[in-house]
N, C-alpha and C positions, 0 to 999 in steps of 0.2 A: 433363665427367663420363664421356662415352662413350669418350673417348680413354683415360682412366684405366682404365675397365672392360676395354677392348680390350687394353691393355697387361698388365693382370692376367691376362686369359685367355691371352694369348700366353705370359706367363711361366709360368703354370700348366701349359700344354701342353708347353712346353719342359722344365720341371722334371720333368714326368711322363715324357716321352720319354727324357730323359737319365738318370733314376734318382735324381734329387735327392730327390724326395718319398719314395721307398723308403728312402733313407738317413736322412732326417729321422724317418720312422716307426720305423726301427730304433733310432735314438738315443733316442727316447721310450720304446720298449720296454725298452731296456737300462737306462735311468734308473729305470723302474718296477721292473724285476727286481732292480736293485741295492738299492733301498729294501726290497723284500721279503726279499732276502738278508740285509741288515743286521738286519731285524726277526727273522728266523729264527735268526740267529747270537746275537742278544741273548737270545732265548727259550731257546736251547740253553745259553748261559752261566748264565742264571738257574736252569734246571732242574738243571744240574750243581752249582751252588752249593747249591741246596736239597737235593739228594741227599746231597752231602757233609756238610751241616749235620745232616741226620737221622741219617746213619751215625755222625757224631761224637757226637751226643747218645746214640745207642744204645750206643756203645762206652763212653761215660762212665757210663751207667746200669748196664751190665753190670759195669764195674769197681767201682762203688759196691756193687752186690749181692754181688760176690765178696768184697769187703772185709768187708761185713756178715756174710756167711755164715762167714767164717773165725773170727769171734769170736761165733758163735751161742750158745755156752754162757753167755756173760755178758750176754745181752740184757736190757734192761729194757722197759718199756711204750713208750718213745719209739722204741726200735730195732724193735719189732714194727710200730709204725705206719709207720716209715720203710721197712721191708721191704715192707709192703703197698703203699705208695705207689710204691716203685721197681718192684715187680713189675707193677703196673697200667701204669706208665709204659713199661716194657719191652714189654709186649704191644701197647700203642698205637703205640709206635715201630716195631715189626715191620710193622704195617699201613702206617705212614707210609713205611717204606723201600720196600715194594712199590709204593705209589702214586708215590713220588718216582722210583723206577726206571722205572716205566711212562712217566711224564711225560718223563723224560730220554731214553728210547728214542724216543718220539714226536718230541721236539724234534730229536734227531739225524737222524731220517729226514726231517723237514721241512727242516732245514738243508741236508742233502745234496741233496734235491730242488730247493731254491731255488738252490743252487750250480750244479747241472747246467743248470737253466733259464737262469741268468745266463750261464754259459759258452757255451751254445748260441746265445743271443741275441748275444753278443759275436762269435762265429764268423760268424753270419749278417750282422751289421753289417760285419765285416771283408770278407767275400766281396762284399757290395754295394759297398763302397768300392773294392775291387779292380776290380770290373766297371765302375764309373763311371770309374775311371782308364783302363781299356782303351778304353772308349767315347770318352773325351776324346782319347786318343792317335790312334784311328782317325779321329775327326772332324777333328782338327787336321792330320793327314796328308792327308786328303782335301781340306780347304780349301787347304792349302799347294800341293797338286798342281793344284787348279783355278786358283789364282792364278798359279802358274807357267805353266800352259797359256794363261791369258788374257794374261799378260805376253809370252810367246813369240809368241802370235798378233799382238799389237799391234806387237811388234818386227819380225816378219817382214812384216806388212802395211805398216808404215812404210818398211821397206827396199825393198819392191816399189814403193811409190808414189814413193819418192825416185829409184829407178833409171829410171823412165820419163821 
């Protein structure tokens, strides 16, 4: 068990020194921000649809009111009731348009903020991966040079011993 624990500690320290843990943390952050971006985008789409629906209902109500007003001289009691209902509906829809527009604006701001955060996290992850790649290049070059020096020393030492 202690060998396993030692191996885990060794891997953890190597991963921390090389930057692998930082990249893993970046991947998790990107995944979380991607989920937040999707939620914000869905909220924005719903707010846009809601606003469009309220505007459409308002336009329809105004059209019905205009049609009713054009034949005002021939109204009967049903038309008066209809006019009252449509007027009340129009006033309610005006407030609904304001609320839907406010919700739409907030959803737009939230979606833009989520997108900026997501892109910033992607840039950070990309930079960490580039840095890890550069560290790996330096490490492998250093190891290669050390092995070359070792091999050269063994070769020269063998040649010196064979010449005696």
